[in-house]
C-alpha positions as CSV (number, residue, x, y, z in Angstrom):
1,M,-0.5,110.6,-97.7
2,S,3.2,110.1,-98.4
3,Y,5.6,108.0,-96.6
4,V,9.1,108.8,-95.4
5,V,11.7,106.2,-95.3
6,I,15.0,106.3,-93.2
7,A,17.3,103.4,-94.3
8,T,20.8,103.3,-92.3
9,M,23.4,100.9,-93.8
10,I,26.9,100.2,-92.2
11,A,29.5,99.1,-94.5
12,K,32.0,96.5,-93.5
13,P,35.6,97.6,-93.1
14,G,37.2,98.0,-96.8
15,Q,33.7,97.9,-98.3
16,E,32.7,101.6,-97.9
17,E,33.6,102.2,-101.7
18,L,31.3,99.2,-103.0
19,V,28.4,100.4,-100.7
20,E,28.5,104.0,-102.0
21,K,28.9,103.0,-105.6
22,T,26.2,100.4,-105.6
23,L,23.8,103.0,-104.1
24,R,24.7,105.6,-106.3
25,E,24.4,103.6,-109.5
26,A,20.8,102.3,-108.3
27,A,19.7,106.2,-108.0
28,A,18.6,106.4,-111.7
29,D,16.5,103.3,-111.6
30,V,14.8,104.0,-108.3
31,H,14.1,107.6,-109.2
32,A,12.2,106.2,-112.3
33,E,9.9,103.8,-110.2
34,P,6.3,105.2,-110.0
35,G,5.8,107.3,-106.6
36,C,9.3,107.8,-106.0
37,A,9.5,111.5,-104.8
38,R,12.9,111.2,-103.2
39,W,15.6,108.8,-102.8
40,A,18.6,110.7,-101.4
41,L,21.9,109.1,-100.3
42,H,24.0,110.7,-97.4
43,R,27.1,109.6,-95.3
44,K,27.2,110.4,-91.8
45,T,29.8,113.2,-91.1
46,G,33.0,111.9,-89.9
47,T,32.4,108.4,-91.1
48,T,33.6,106.5,-94.2
49,G,30.8,103.7,-94.1
50,H,27.8,105.0,-92.3
51,F,25.1,105.6,-95.0
52,V,21.7,106.9,-94.7
53,M,19.2,106.9,-97.5
54,V,16.3,109.4,-97.1
55,E,13.4,108.3,-99.2
56,K,9.8,109.6,-99.8
57,W,7.0,107.6,-101.4
58,E,3.8,109.1,-102.8
59,S,1.8,106.0,-101.6
60,K,1.9,103.1,-99.5
61,E,1.6,101.0,-102.9
62,A,4.6,102.6,-104.5
63,L,6.9,101.9,-101.3
64,H,5.9,98.3,-101.5
65,T,6.4,98.1,-105.3
66,H,10.0,99.7,-104.5
67,G,10.6,97.0,-101.9
68,K,9.8,94.2,-104.2
69,G,11.4,95.8,-107.4
70,A,14.3,95.0,-109.5
71,A,16.5,98.0,-108.4
72,L,16.2,97.2,-104.7
73,A,16.9,93.3,-105.5
74,G,19.9,94.5,-107.4
75,V,21.3,96.4,-104.5
76,G,20.7,93.5,-102.2
77,R,22.7,91.2,-104.2
78,A,25.5,93.5,-104.9
79,L,25.9,94.2,-100.8
80,K,24.8,90.9,-99.4
81,D,28.3,90.6,-97.9
82,A,29.5,94.2,-97.7
83,L,27.3,95.4,-94.9
84,E,27.7,94.8,-91.1
85,G,24.2,93.6,-90.9
86,P,20.8,94.3,-92.5
87,A,19.8,97.9,-93.5
88,D,17.9,99.3,-90.4
89,V,14.6,100.7,-92.2
90,A,12.1,103.0,-90.6
91,V,8.8,104.1,-92.3
92,F,7.2,107.2,-91.2
93,D,3.9,109.0,-91.9
94,A,4.4,112.6,-93.0
95,L,3.2,115.1,-90.4
96,P,3.5,118.6,-92.3
97,A,3.8,121.6,-90.1
98,G,4.6,125.1,-90.6
99,D,5.8,126.5,-93.7
100,A,4.9,124.1,-96.4
101,E,8.3,123.9,-98.2
102,K,10.3,123.6,-94.5
103,G,7.8,121.7,-92.6
104,A,7.9,118.2,-94.7
105,L,9.9,116.2,-97.0
């Protein structure tokens, strides 16, 4: 079973570039983590500081390891004073439906 994560982060005014740069730079390391099927950064349309990370992990263990890993720890250190508050992280069980390519992440 795969796990989908939606993580929302809101940058403090003036910190938008730092947040985006930090997340972009972490991507290569996170993508190399075992079990990472997707870690994709998005910005809410019409905003400069509302970021959403869409993730897909191949197992609960891979997601847990990511949460304790060096890449995410580095992001946390870099952004500790740059966000309005803690990231809002929600984990979902995938429920594929319909077309296999369109009905699941």
